[in-house]
N, C-alpha and C positions, 0 to 999 in steps of 0.2 A: 474535560481531558487535556485541553492543551496546556503546556508545558510553562512555567512561569518564567522560562529563560528562552523560550522560542517564540517570535511571532506567530500569531493565529494563522496567516497565510503559509508559513513555514510548517507548522505543525499537520496543516491541511495536506499540504503537498505530502510529507513523509506518511501519513494515514492513508492517503489514497495509494501510493506505491506499495505501502504494505499490503492493503488488501488487495491491489491486483495481484502482488505475488502470491497471496493464499489462494485467491481464485484461479490463478493459472496452475499450481498443484493441483488443486480440485479438479481441474478439468482434467488433467493429466492422471492422475492417480484415483480418481473416482469415477471416471469415464464420463465425466460431465463437460466434454470437450465444445458441444454443442452450445450449451449454456454460458461458456466462459466466450465463444465466439460473438454469442448475442450480447452479452454484456460489453465487450470491448466496441461492437459498431453502434450499441445503444448510449454509451458515455463517450464516444470517440474525442468529441470535443474537450469535455472534461479531463479526460486523460492527459489528452496534448497539453492544455494549460497547466494542469498539476505538473506535468513532467518537466515542463518548463521552468514553473516554480521551484521544482527541487533542484534541476540544474543550477538556476541561480543561487540557490542556497548552499549547494556545494561550493561554489564558485568563491562565494563570500567567508565561508569557513576553510575552506581548505586551498584557496589560491591555485598555484600551478600543479597542485597534486588533486585538483578536485575530480577528475574524471577519475582516478584510480581510485579515490576514495567512493565515490557514487558507486561505481561498478562493484565495491566491496560490500556496500550499505544493502545492493540491489541482490547481491548472493545471497548476505546473512539472512536477508529476508526470504529468500526462495527454500534457504537451507532449516531455517525456523518453521515453516509451513511443512516443510517435508517432514522435519521431525513430528510434529505433531499427528500428520497424516499417518506416520508411521507407527506413533504410541498408541493411536486409538483409530483406526481407521474408518471403523464404523461411525462413530460420533463426529470425526471431522468431517466426513461424506455428507451426515445427514443434516449439520450445519451449513456445510456450504450450499447443499441442496435448498434448505432455507432462505439462504441469503441469496442466491441466485433466483428463487420464486419472489421475493421481496424486491429485488431491483427491477426484474421484468415489469412489474407493475408499477413502476416508480417514472414520474415523467423526466425527461432529460432536465439537467441542470440540479438536482437535489444529491447529486453524490456526497458532496462533502457534509451536508447535514445528516445525511443517512450514517455516515462513520461517525459523527460526533453522538448522535442520538441514540444509535443503535449499539456502538460498540462491536460490531462481529469479530468473531475469533479473538476475542478480549484484545482488540490491537491497542498498543501503548506504544509510544515512542520515547526512548531516553535522550531526547536531544540537548540536555543539559550535558549529558558527557561527550556530545561533539564538540572538539576544540575549535578554537578560532584560529583561522589563517594567519599565521605569522608573518608579519610586515618586514619586508626585507631593505 
């Protein structure tokens, strides 16, 4: 699933953020906030590490506009999850429940491999479309 034009560590950071956005929306729209809170607690270390990698990726790609572009990316991921939820709430909530159940049974340290192996919510990132920061 990793893109040919984005290093695996950057792809992993993008995918973790996308999963987190989907699960956050599930927490809010499916009444699964307890499961979301458990997910964040269980994988806090990985979420922090991947968050730092994501920030670094956006800094390399966008230079001085990194914060703005990162915020736009996070917003796009949340909006996409929300659209999926509204299009078919029952299916979205059932899938998120299954993801939460699988994650709760996993040991810490396996979040990236879970996303790569399971591809929950059909997570894909168009990392090739991310432009490189222009050097001034």
